[in-house]
Every structure is written in structure tokens, then in C-alpha cells.
N, C-alpha and C positions, 0 to 999 in steps of 0.2 A: 452717307451720314452715316455715322455708327447709332445704337441705340442710344448709349450714353448722349451723343450729341443731338438727337433728336430729343430728348427727355428733357435734357437743357432749354433747347429750341422751344418746344411746346410749353414748357411752366411759364414762358415769358411772352408768350404769343397770346394776341389778342384775339384771334381765332382759332378755330380747331383744324387738327393737321392728322390725318392717318401716316400710318407707315409701313410700307412693304419692300421688304430687299432692299433698304438702304435710300429708295426713294420716299419723299414727303409728299402727300398730296393735301391740298388745302379742302375744305369741305364746303359746300355753298350752301346759302342758306334756304330753309324748306319754306312748305308751303299752308296755308290754314288747314287744308285737306289731311296734308302729312301731320301736322300737328295736332288736328282734331284726333286722329286715327294712336296716333301714340300716346295720347292723354286717354283714351276711353280704355285702351289696354293697359297702360298704367295704374291707372284709377282701380281697376279690377283685380288686378295682380296686387295692389296694396292692401286693398280689403281683405282679400283672402290670404294676406302674409300678417295681418297684424298681430301681434301676442305670439306670434312663434319665432323661429331661429332665422329665417328667410330675410333679406334685404331686399328689394326693389329698386334701382338704382338707373340712372341715365346719366348722360355727361360725365360717365368715367371711362376711360381706355379700357379695353380687353386685351390682354396680350395672350398671343398664342406660343405652342411651343417651337414654331420656327421664327420667333421672334418680329411676327406682324402686330400691328397696333390698329385696333380700330376702335371707334365709338359706336357702339351698339345703341339702337334708339331705345330699348330696355334691355334691362339684363336683370337676373335675381343671382344672388351669391348665396351659400348657406353658411358659411362662414365668416367669423369674426371679421372685424378690420380696424384700422385708424379712422378718424374722423379726416386726418389729413392725406389719406390714400387718394392716389389718382390714377392707378391702375390695381386692376385686379385678373388674375390668372385661372381662378376657379370659378366659374360660373355655371350653374348648372340647368338655366336657360337663357338664351339669348333670342332677342327677337328683334328682326329689322323689318321697316316698312319701306316698300321700294319707291322709288321716283324714277321720272325717265331715265335720269342720268345712273343711278345707282343698280336699276334692275337686274341687269347684266353681271353685275360684279356679285350683289348679293346673292344670286343662283349659281355662281361659278368659283370666283376666286374666294370668296369670304365662306361660303358652303364648305368647300375643303379643309380650310383653315381652323374653323370652329370644329368641324368633326375630329379634328386631332386634339381638340382640348380634353383631357381624361375626364375632368370632373362634369362634361356637359351631357345633361341629361335631353336636352330638346333645342332644336333649332327653328322658329316659327320665321316665314318669310311671308309678310302680309303685304297683299297687291293693294296699290293706292288707287288703279283704275277700274276694281270690279271687285264684287265679294267673294275673294278667294284668299286662301290661307294655305301654303304650302308647309305642312309639317314632317319635318324630320326627326327621328327618336331612334333613340338606342332601348329598346324595351328592359335588358337585364341593369342598366346603370343604376337605377333606384336601389338594386338588391345587391348593390357592392360589386359588381361585376367590373366596374371601371370602364375603363377604354376598350375591354375584349369584345364587349357584345356588338355584334352587327346593325349596323343602320338601316331605318326603314325610312318609307317615304309615301305621304298619302297628301292628295289634295282634298280640302274641305270647302265645298261652295255653295253658294245660294244661302239657304236658312240652316247650315249646317251647325255642328258644334265640333270645338277643337278641344281635344284632351290635354289638359298641361300637367305635368309630373310634379313641376316645383315652382308655386306651391301646388301641391294637389288639387285641381279644379276642372269644369268643365268649363269653357270660353265660347259662347254663342257668337256667329258672326253679327246677330242682331246688337250686341254688347259692343264688338269692333267698331261696327260701322254706325252707330249712333250718331243723328245728326250731320254723316257724311252724303252728299247728293251721290248716287252711282249711276254709272252710265252715261257721264257727260264728259269724262276724259277721252279725247279722239286721240288712241296713239297704237302704232303698230303693235302687232303680238311681239312678245319678247322672244329671241332665238330659243331655240330646244338646246335643253343640257343634258349632258350626261349622269 
């Protein structure tokens, strides 16, 4: 399927689909745990972005430079757009909350695709099973270095704080996991990634 065919198909579809290398993948429904984590993160970001130039969005497609289309759980954009837009190419922050089905993709395929987005300053992978956020960021991106800065990685666990560059704030794991019972999901550890 071409990009144009996918966009026509997706605009008419009743369910969401992601697009990777000409293939279309239906998105599965989420859980209350997933929804609560996404709501906690989005609420904190909305509060921090209020009154500024940044927009916190979800249910909007992110198009990567290699023509992949994903629906991030939360995305922050720093440039204006039209109310009718369904696709953004210029996020400064992307957040994915893992699920048993998506954890490997979030840490592998999506990590590679999102890091290729020139405007992206950080990509956060929020674990749905335990208090852990994988923070991938480009320290020089906020200073106008664009896509030339080297990516860094750190895991934030326990009662840690996640520095967020866009909007600039410290996001506590207590805020992310508020109202979420941790330690009850029994799944195998995800495979290591490079």
C-alpha cells in the first residue's frame, strides 16, 4: 500500500492503523492501566504547556522521515497546525506506554524511527508493568543543533524524576503511576535491545 492509499484508507477507517514499509497494522484496544498512565502523563504535560507555544496531542499520527506512521500515546509539538491536521512530522517529544504486544516494537523499531525525526528532543518509553521510564534524548537538540546531536539513554526507576525538555519540566514517577497498581502484572522481561 502506498502512503497516499494508507492516508485515504486511514481517514475512512473506524479503527486506527499504523503504517510501516507499505504494511498496515491494526492497533489493539488498551487497558485501564495503560489509559491511566497515558492520562497521568498527558495531564501533567498539558498543565506545564498551558499558555505556551507547545501543544500536547494524542490520537494524531506521527510521520517519520522514512514514511512510517505511528500513533504515539502522547506527543508534544512546538509549531502551529490546523485543527483539521491528522498527521504531524515535527514533534519535540514522543511518549509511548508499553503493552505486552508493543513493548518490543516501542524499544526497537519505533526507537529507531523516532530518533530519525529532526525536531525530536526526547523519546520516553513508559513501562506498563513496573515503575520505569526509558529516557532517550538529544541534549543539543533544544539549542538548535537539530538532528546532529548524539542520542543518550538512561533508565529512571523507583521514585525517580524524568527530565522532560519539551515543555521543560521534571516528571516524577509518582505522577506517572498515580492510581496504578504496580507489581501485579506478571510477564516475562522484554528482550534486550541495542
